C-alpha positions as CSV (number, residue, x, y, z in Angstrom):
1,M,30.6,14.3,11.6
2,R,30.5,11.3,14.0
3,T,30.8,13.9,16.9
4,Y,27.7,15.6,15.5
5,F,26.0,12.2,15.3
6,L,26.7,11.2,18.9
7,F,25.6,14.8,20.2
8,F,22.5,14.6,18.1
9,L,21.5,11.2,19.6
10,L,21.9,12.6,23.1
11,A,19.9,15.8,22.3
12,I,16.8,14.3,20.5
13,S,14.9,11.8,22.6
14,T,12.8,10.7,19.5
15,V,15.8,9.2,17.7
16,S,16.4,5.6,18.3
17,C,18.6,3.0,16.7
18,V,15.9,0.4,17.3
19,S,12.3,0.9,16.6
20,V,9.6,-0.9,18.3
21,I,6.8,-1.5,15.8
22,D,3.3,-0.6,16.9
23,G,1.5,-3.9,17.2
24,D,-1.6,-2.8,15.5
25,S,0.4,-1.9,12.4
26,L,1.6,-5.4,11.8
27,I,0.3,-8.1,9.6
28,V,-1.5,-10.1,12.3
29,D,-1.4,-13.8,12.1
30,D,-1.8,-15.6,15.4
31,S,0.3,-18.6,14.4
32,K,3.4,-16.4,13.8
33,L,5.9,-14.5,15.8
34,S,6.0,-10.6,15.5
35,I,9.5,-9.5,15.2
36,S,11.0,-5.9,15.4
37,A,14.8,-5.5,14.7
38,L,15.8,-2.2,13.1
39,F,19.2,-0.9,13.9
40,S,21.8,1.5,12.7
41,S,25.4,0.8,11.7
42,D,26.4,3.1,14.6
43,S,24.4,0.9,17.1
44,E,26.6,-0.6,19.8
45,R,24.5,-3.8,19.8
46,F,21.8,-5.9,18.0
47,E,18.4,-5.7,19.7
48,V,15.5,-7.8,18.7
49,Y,11.9,-7.4,20.1
50,L,9.5,-10.3,20.1
51,S,5.8,-10.4,20.7
52,K,2.8,-12.7,20.2
53,S,0.8,-11.7,17.3
54,R,-3.1,-11.7,17.5
55,P,-6.0,-11.5,15.1
56,L,-7.1,-7.9,14.1
57,S,-10.4,-8.5,15.7
58,S,-8.9,-9.1,19.2
59,N,-8.8,-6.3,21.7
60,K,-6.2,-8.0,23.8
61,P,-2.8,-6.2,24.1
62,F,0.4,-7.6,22.5
63,Q,2.4,-9.7,24.8
64,S,6.3,-9.8,24.8
65,I,7.9,-13.2,24.3
66,K,10.7,-13.7,26.8
67,D,11.4,-17.4,26.5
68,A,12.7,-17.7,22.8
69,T,16.1,-18.7,21.5
70,V,17.5,-16.0,19.1
71,R,20.6,-16.9,17.2
72,L,22.6,-14.3,15.4
73,L,24.8,-15.3,12.3
74,L,27.2,-13.4,10.1
75,E,26.8,-14.7,6.5
76,N,25.3,-17.9,7.9
77,T,28.2,-18.4,10.3
78,F,27.0,-18.5,14.0
79,L,28.1,-15.5,16.0
80,E,26.2,-15.9,19.3
81,T,22.8,-16.5,21.0
82,L,21.2,-13.2,22.0
83,V,20.4,-12.7,25.7
84,Y,17.0,-11.5,26.9
85,D,17.4,-8.1,28.6
86,Q,14.4,-7.5,31.1
87,E,15.0,-3.8,31.4
88,N,14.6,-3.1,27.5
89,D,12.3,-6.1,27.0
90,A,14.5,-7.1,24.1
91,Y,17.0,-9.7,23.1
92,I,20.5,-8.2,22.8
93,S,24.0,-9.1,21.5
94,L,26.8,-9.0,23.9
95,E,29.9,-9.8,21.7
96,S,29.0,-9.1,18.0
97,T,29.9,-5.8,16.2
98,I,28.0,-4.3,13.3
99,I,30.0,-4.2,10.1
100,K,28.9,-2.2,7.0
101,G,28.5,-4.3,3.9
102,K,28.0,-7.5,5.8
103,T,24.9,-9.8,5.8
104,Y,23.5,-10.9,9.1
105,N,20.9,-13.7,9.7
106,L,18.5,-14.4,12.6
107,E,17.1,-17.7,13.6
108,I,14.4,-17.6,16.2
109,F,13.2,-20.7,17.9
110,H,10.1,-21.1,20.3
111,P,8.1,-24.3,21.0
112,D,4.8,-22.6,20.2
113,Y,5.7,-21.1,16.9
114,P,7.3,-22.2,13.5
115,T,11.1,-21.4,13.5
116,A,11.5,-17.9,12.1
117,Y,14.4,-16.7,9.7
118,A,15.4,-13.3,8.4
119,E,18.5,-11.6,6.9
120,T,19.6,-8.1,6.1
121,T,22.7,-6.4,4.9
122,I,24.3,-3.4,6.6
123,P,24.3,-0.6,3.9
124,E,27.4,1.5,3.2
125,E,27.1,5.3,3.6
126,A,25.2,7.4,1.1
127,G,27.4,9.4,-1.3
128,I,26.2,13.1,-0.7
129,Q,27.6,15.7,-3.1
130,S,25.8,18.6,-1.5
131,T,23.0,19.9,0.6
132,T,21.9,23.5,0.0
133,I,19.1,25.6,1.1
134,R,17.2,28.2,-0.9
135,D,13.9,30.3,-1.1
136,F,13.9,31.0,2.6
137,T,11.0,33.2,3.5
138,G,9.1,34.0,6.7
139,T,5.4,35.1,7.0
140,E,3.1,35.7,9.9
141,S,0.9,32.7,10.8
142,E,-2.8,33.1,9.6
143,T,-4.1,31.1,12.5
144,R,-1.6,32.1,15.4
145,P,-0.8,35.8,15.5
146,D,2.2,35.3,17.8
147,E,3.9,32.8,15.4
148,S,5.7,33.1,12.2
149,V,5.9,30.4,9.4
150,Y,9.2,29.9,7.7
151,S,9.3,28.1,4.3
152,F,12.3,26.9,2.4
153,T,13.6,24.3,0.0
154,I,16.6,21.9,0.6
155,D,18.3,20.5,-2.4
156,I,20.1,17.2,-1.8
157,E,22.5,15.9,-4.4
158,I,23.2,12.1,-4.2
159,D,26.1,10.4,-5.9
160,D,24.6,7.0,-6.3
161,P,27.0,3.8,-6.4
162,E,26.6,1.8,-9.5
163,A,26.0,-1.9,-9.9
164,L,24.0,-2.0,-6.7
165,S,20.4,-1.3,-5.9
166,N,20.3,1.4,-3.4
167,Y,17.6,2.6,-1.1
168,Y,17.1,5.9,0.8
169,H,15.2,7.5,3.6
170,I,15.7,11.1,4.2
171,L,14.7,13.1,7.3
172,F,14.9,16.6,8.5
173,Y,15.1,18.1,11.9
174,V,14.7,21.7,13.1
175,E,17.2,22.7,15.8
176,R,15.3,25.0,18.2
177,F,16.6,27.2,21.2
178,Q,14.3,28.7,23.8
179,L,14.9,32.3,24.9
180,S,14.7,33.2,28.4
181,S,12.3,36.1,29.1
182,P,12.7,39.0,29.5
183,T,16.4,39.1,28.8
184,G,16.2,37.2,25.6
185,Q,19.2,35.0,26.5
186,Q,19.5,31.8,24.7
187,E,19.0,28.4,26.6
188,T,22.0,26.2,26.2
189,E,20.2,23.0,25.3
190,P,18.5,22.7,21.9
191,T,15.5,20.7,21.1
192,Y,14.6,19.2,17.7
193,T,11.4,18.9,15.8
194,L,10.4,17.6,12.5
195,P,9.4,20.2,9.9
196,N,6.3,19.8,7.7
197,F,6.5,19.2,4.1
198,N,5.0,22.0,2.1
199,E,2.4,20.3,-0.1
200,Q,1.9,23.3,-2.2
201,K,5.5,23.2,-3.5
202,E,8.0,20.9,-5.1
203,N,8.7,17.6,-3.5
204,P,9.4,14.2,-4.8
205,T,6.2,12.1,-5.1
206,E,7.6,9.6,-2.6
207,A,7.5,12.1,0.2
208,L,5.4,10.8,3.1
209,L,3.9,13.4,5.4
210,S,3.1,11.3,8.5
211,D,4.7,12.5,11.7
212,N,3.8,9.6,14.1
213,T,7.3,8.1,14.2
214,L,10.7,8.7,12.5
215,E,10.0,5.7,10.4
216,S,6.8,7.1,9.2
217,Y,8.2,10.5,8.3
218,G,10.4,11.7,5.4
219,A,11.0,10.5,1.9
220,F,11.6,7.0,0.7
221,F,12.9,6.3,-2.6
222,D,15.1,3.8,-4.5
223,D,17.7,4.4,-7.3
224,A,15.9,2.7,-10.1
225,D,15.9,5.9,-12.3
226,F,19.3,7.1,-11.5
227,N,21.5,4.1,-10.6
228,G,25.2,5.0,-10.8
229,R,24.5,8.7,-11.4
230,T,24.4,11.8,-9.5
231,Q,20.9,13.1,-8.9
232,S,19.4,16.1,-7.1
233,F,16.2,16.1,-5.2
234,P,14.3,19.2,-3.9
235,F,12.3,19.1,-0.6
236,S,10.1,22.1,0.2
237,L,9.7,22.4,4.0
238,E,8.3,24.6,6.7
239,Y,8.1,25.2,10.3
240,S,6.5,27.6,12.9
241,I,8.1,29.4,15.8
242,N,7.2,32.2,18.3
243,P,10.1,34.6,17.6
244,A,9.7,36.3,20.8
245,V,10.4,33.1,22.8
246,E,12.6,30.8,20.4
247,R,14.8,30.9,17.6
248,V,16.1,28.3,15.0
249,E,19.7,28.0,14.5
250,S,20.1,25.1,12.0
251,I,18.3,22.5,10.0
252,W,19.8,18.9,10.2
253,V,19.5,16.6,7.5
254,E,19.8,12.8,8.0
255,I,20.3,10.8,4.8
256,R,19.9,7.1,5.6
257,S,21.0,4.5,3.3
258,V,18.7,1.6,4.1
259,S,18.5,-2.1,3.6
260,K,15.9,-3.4,1.2
261,P,13.9,-5.0,4.0
262,Y,13.7,-1.7,5.8
263,Y,12.7,0.1,2.7
264,D,10.1,-2.4,1.5
265,F,8.5,-2.8,5.0
266,Y,8.1,1.0,5.9
267,L,7.3,2.1,2.3
268,T,4.3,-0.4,2.1
269,Y,3.4,0.1,5.8
270,N,3.1,3.9,5.3
271,Q,1.3,3.5,2.1
272,Q,-1.4,1.3,3.7
273,S,-1.5,3.5,7.0
274,Q,-2.3,6.5,4.8
275,L,-5.3,4.8,3.2
276,S,-7.2,4.8,6.5
277,T,-6.6,5.5,10.1
278,N,-8.5,2.4,11.0
279,P,-6.2,-0.7,10.8
280,L,-9.3,-2.9,10.4
281,T,-10.0,-1.3,6.9
282,N,-6.4,-1.5,5.8
283,N,-5.2,-4.3,3.6
284,L,-2.2,-5.0,5.9
285,S,-1.5,-8.4,4.1
286,S,0.2,-6.2,1.4
287,V,2.8,-4.9,4.0
288,E,6.2,-6.4,3.0
289,S,7.9,-8.5,5.6
290,N,11.3,-10.3,5.4
291,I,10.6,-12.6,8.3
292,A,10.3,-16.2,7.0
293,N,7.5,-17.9,9.3
294,G,6.9,-14.6,11.1
295,V,5.8,-11.0,10.5
296,G,7.6,-7.6,11.1
297,V,11.1,-6.5,9.9
298,F,14.7,-7.3,10.3
299,G,16.4,-4.1,8.7
300,A,19.3,-1.8,8.9
301,Y,20.4,1.6,7.9
302,T,23.6,3.9,7.8
303,S,23.3,7.6,8.4
304,T,25.0,10.5,6.8
305,W,24.4,13.8,8.6
306,R,24.6,17.4,7.2
307,R,24.0,20.7,9.2
308,I,22.7,23.6,7.4
309,R,23.2,26.9,9.5
310,L,20.6,29.5,9.0
């Protein structure tokens, strides 16, 4: 499955182990640092993005901070000072490896801001019993005569570890191949898109229907109602294609086991974002952040991949 994972990261440009948070989505307090550090257990290094926060009423763009001291610790034992990388506009690790089950700490020092602290634990892989597809149907599009709409349900059975609070983020990808006209030959390189949730059919109530970024898409839930047990979740999805020029070979499922800071931040951020498209009317002070003396998120996830061939 690791081979599939590496291939997938090369093939889909929207997937990133580190996510830069849109500045306007952050809780903005101009006396604090804005920090974005989201990484996968498969990441080769830690990356931390820092910027100056600003009041919501300001129209000034966010500015990166390039002269901070960023220290990385493993369970409060110093590992290294991250180095600022001009090309990626991020502070990066050069020596440290990411270990599942371990807790990492950040300390960020800057003369103009209070010292910021954060910690997060790298989750273990989710226990996946099965991923199955059912009720696959195709109909002509009502709005685009040359397109067909395909609907289906994917059942994901999770074997949840007991004695731990576990948090999940589930995403879906449609693997598309273009057909060369007029021969109908298949292009060799696929592209990947995010299918829509079918709001008329069964879905967990936690499903989020935004499609702006990967972190704003998919289903977020914890194991409060099924800790230590096996639970099945149905997801009803749909996608549209023009069968004359493209075809779909597979649906990929990414089951992320996420850290609590990741879960708390993106769940509350997405909930607030859905209230209004205007950030000035959102109660962004209710967005969770695990950054002491700062805003943003220091979080992690471990992905398990499943491929469902159609």
